N, C-alpha and C positions, 0 to 999 in steps of 0.2 A: 642483309635489305642495304640499300644505297644511300649515301647521304642526301640526296636530293628527297628519296623516300621517306626518310627519318625527319628532315624539315620542313618537307611541303605542307601538311599538315599545320604545326605550328605559324608559319607564316600566314597561310591563309586565315586564321582565327584571328592573329594580328591584325589584317588587312581588314578582316571584317569588322574585328572591335575600333578600329580608327573610323574605319566609316559611319557607325555605329554614333560614336562621340562626336563626328563632325555634321551628323544629318541635320541639326537644329541647331540656333544660334545659343554660345553659352553665354546670355547675357549679364549674368548671375557673377562671372568668373572676374574676379578683380585682378587688376595688375598691378604689380610692386610698386612701381614708379609712382602711381597714382596717390598713395600713400603720402599724406604730407608730414609724416613722422618716418621715414624709410631713410635707409644711411644716405647721408649726403655725398659721401665720396664716392660712392657706388652709384649713385645718382648722375652726379658730374660726368663720370666715365662714361655711363652711357648716351649722354647727350653728345658726348665727343663721338662716339661710337657710328649714331647715327650717319654720320655725313658717309661713312664709306656702307653702311648698309642700304642706305636711300639710294646712292650711286649705282649699286649692283642690282636693286630690285624694283625700285619704286617707277620706274619707265619716264621720268618727267623730261629727258632728252625728248624722247618721241613725240609727249604732251607737247611740249614746248613747240617743236617742229612743226605738228600738224595742226594744232588747235590755237594755240596762242599767240604765235607769230603772224599768222594770216591776218588775225584781227588787227594787229599794232604796225604791220609792214609799213612803211611809208609815211608814218608821222615826223613832224616838224619839231614838235613840243614834246615833252618827257610825258610818257604814257605813266598811269599809276595802278601798279599792282599790290594787292591786297593778300597776303599769307595767312589764314585762318588756322591760331592753334600754331603757331610758328616752331613750337620746342627750340631745339639749341640752334635755329637759324638757317639750318642747311640748305632748305629748299629756296629760301628768299634769297641769300647767296648766288645759290646755283642760276638762278632766272637773273639775276641781275648780270652775271658772267655771259650767259648766255645772249640775253637781248642785245648786249654791247659787244659780243661777237658777230653778230646777225646785224647791225648798223641800226638798233632800236632803241632810242632816247627812252629811258624809264626810271621812274623812280620807285621803291620796292618796299612797301611798309609789313613789319612782320608783328604779331600781336598774339598774345598769350595769357590768360588770366591769373596763369601759374607765376608769380614772381621768379620762382626758381627756374623755370624755362627761359625769362629772359635775362637774368644775369649770366645764363650760359652762353645765351645769342650776343650779348654785347662784350663776349671777351675777345671776339674779331671784328675787326672793320671791313667792309667793303663798300665803294663809291657806290652811291646812290640807294644804300640799304640804312634803314633805320627800324628799332625794335623799340616797343611799350606793353606796357601790362595794361590789358584792355582785354572785353569779349567782344563780340560782334555785335550784341545789344547796345554796348557804349556806343560805340562807332555809329549805329542807327540813329540812337537819341541824339547824337551831335549834329546829325546830317552831312556824314562824312558820305562822299562817292568816289568809286574807284572804276578804272577802265575795265580790269580782269580780276575777278577774286578766285583764288584757290585754297586748297587743303591738302594735308597730306596725313593719311592716316587719323584722322579726326572723327570721320564718321561711327566707326567702329566703338568708340569710347562712350555714344550718347545713347540715354535713355529714350524713348519714344518722344515725349514731350520737348525735351532737349532737342533732338533730331530735328522736329517739327518746326523749332525757333530756329534753329541753324540755318534749314534751307529757306526762311524766309528772310532773314537778315541778310544773308549773303548775296538773294536775289534782288532786295532793295539797297544793297551795297552796290552792285555793280551795274554799270552802263552797258557795258558790253558783251561778256561771257562770265560765267562760272564753272569752273572744274575741281570737283570733289574726286581726289583720287583715294583708294582704300587697297586692300588686301582683298582678293575674292577667294573666301573660304573654300578649300577643297582637300582632299586627301595626299593629292600632288605638292600642293603649297605647302601641308603642312610636313611630310617625308623630306621634301627638299630643305626647307629650313632647320629641322630637327637635325641634319647631316652636315649642314654648314655653319650654322650659328655658334657651335661651339669653339669654333678655330678662333672666333673674335670675342667670344664672352665673357671669358675670365675678368672679375673683379666688377661685373655687371650685371644689370637686369635683362640684358639683351636677349638670353636664351628663354628664362623663363616666360617675360613677357611678351617676347616673339609669338612663340607657343600659344600662349592665350590670347593675343590677339587676332589670331588666325581662327581660334574657337568663337570668339567674339562678334566675328566678321561676316559679311552678308556674302550670298550667292548672288548673280545677277538678278536671277529672279525675285530675290526676297528684296532686293534694293528698288527694283522695278515697282513692285507692290509698296512701300514705303516713300516712295518720291512723290511729292506733290503733282499736279498737274503742271506741264509745262515742262518739266525737265526729261531728257534721253539718259540712257543707263546703256553704256557700251563697254564690253570685255576687252581687255589690253593685255598682251603677253607679258609676261609669263603667266601671272596670276594676280591680275590687276582687274578691278572694276572700277569706273568712272561714272559719278552723276553729273551731267552737263547740263546747262542752261544756257541759251544763247537769247540775246535781245531779241526783242520782236522784231518781225521784219530780216533778221540777219539770219544767214545758214552758213556755217563754215564745211560741213560733210568731210572734215578730217582730211584736208587738202593741204598737201604740204607748200610753206613759204615758198617764195619765187628765192 
């Protein structure tokens, strides 16, 4: 019997098993870094690795170019961008750098209710970027507003009530655009991450939590069902799903900035 004949059925069974595991959201699967008593050293290393991981897989370069920049281009006063659930702050810093390179003046605020995340975010300083411990509800209560509100890898953490409040808060906080970006659950996303993450995972929660994040994440159809009226859901390569809300009367159509 050939090698292919010996391994083929077992590979098929593994593939079927993975599809079965990913058929529905694993909403009760906890991520290690969400434990308030998790190892602080491993947590700190995890926040540091996020900058590399997000640069490779999160697609914000394309999202900024096609969705955010067209809203802000041509402004003479700094636009305000809010990063909800900013974690270690890498997205907030990246957005500020991309805006600066495009000639768009911005002030970026990153918030996270977890003090550990904000401590990690404040390790590095970037012009026009600030961080604070707060929730979206805190900012709504304070009457704050921003031109653009974004989040990365937040939606899959939220249970239904918190998710609905998060959608409502972000819509209330944004005058022009909201973009929530997350992983799109699929066997391809899971296999790709499982193959690549071990190279950057030692000493962190990156591998275990990344795979659990994928299992907790939405398909585009699921997120479409969960999102309130007025939100559109888009898929983005390679394994992303976006929940987008534009201000009434504004239509961006994902066009590139000039």
